[in-house]
N, C-alpha and C positions, 0 to 999 in steps of 0.2 A: 077473483077469477084466475084460475090456474092457466098459465100459458099466455096470458094477455100481455101485450107490449105496454110497459109503463109509460104513462104520459107525463110531460113535465109538470112538476107540482110547485114550482117556485114562482111567485111568493104566496099565491092564494091559499094553498093548502097548509102553509106554515102556521096558520091560525088554528088548525085542528089540534086538539090536545093529545090525541093518541097516535100521532104520526110516528112511525118507526124509521130509523135512518135508512134502512134498505128500501123503503117506499119512496124515497126522494130521488127524483131524476131531474138534475139541473139542466137548463138549456145550454146549448154550446157556449163555451167561454168567449168572452169579448176581449178586445185588446186592452181595455182599461182594467186595472187591478180591482179586485172585489174582496170584501171581507164577509165571510159567511160563518155564523156560529151554529154549530150543530149540538144541541143540548138535549139531554135525556137521562133517564134513570140508568143505574148500573145494569150491565148485561143486555143492552138493547142493540148492540152492533155498531156503536159509534166508531170504535177503533177500526173494525173491519171495513166500514164504509170509507174511513179516511185512507186506509191502505189502497182500496180500490181506486179512489180518486187520485191518490198519489201516482199510481201506476198508469193512470189515463193521461198523464202529462209526460213530456219529454224529460223533464228534470223535476226533482222534488225533495223535500226534507220533512221529517216528522220528529218532533220532540216528545219524549215520553217521561213519565214521572219516576220510573224505577229502572235501574240497570238491568234487572232480570227481564222486565217487560220489553226493554229496548232489544235485548238479545233475542227474545222470542219473536218479535216483529222482524228483526234482521233475518232470522232463520226462515220465517214465512216468506219474506221477499226473495230469498235465495231459491225457494221452490218455484218461483215464477220468473226470475230473471237471472242471467249469468252473474257469477261472483264478481267479475270485473266491473259490473254496473252498480254495485251496492256497497256503501261504506257504513261502518259502525263506529261511533265515537261515544264513549262514556268516560267516567272518571277512572275506570280500571282497564278498559279495553279500547284499542284503536286499530281498526282494520280499514285501511284506506287504500283502495286500488289506485293506479295512476290517473284514471279519468272517470270517477264514479258519476252516475246520473242521479242516483238516489242516495240520500243520507238518512240514517237512523241514529238517533242519539238520545241521551238523557237531556232534559230541558236545559240544565246548567252547562252542558257541554256542546250545545248546538253551535256549529261553525257558521255563524251569521254572516260571515264575509263571502260565503259561497252563493253565487246567483242561482236561483231556482224559479221555476214557473209556479210551483205549488208548495205551500208551507202549511203544515198542520201542527198544532200544539195540543196534545192530549192532556187533559187536566189543566185547562187554561188558567185556572186560578194560581198556578205556579209561575205565570209570566209576570214580569214587572217592567215598568217603563223607567229606564235609567235616567 
């Protein structure tokens, strides 16, 4: 239905096989930390959805599998937020304003000591538990 307001779909609709990331509307966040896995085939909007969720929080970080993808996401965030709010950290580039609210990085360069409200890892299979 075009123009209809999306209704919260968590967790009941997660059992549906053809659910697209942009169809998911999570309920308001609670004080307790939560872990949500957003899984799906290539080109279904998972990274786009993660960026939208990132920007819905006061602070956040996203780790990406490739330097060029991190740079692309950084550039996309700069279209929506001032440069002083967004940091980029990869193995080759480091653009860190004095007080960034949002961090974009390659997975291996994620500044894990930075406290954030939201954390996304694109291509989660790249993550490891030390």
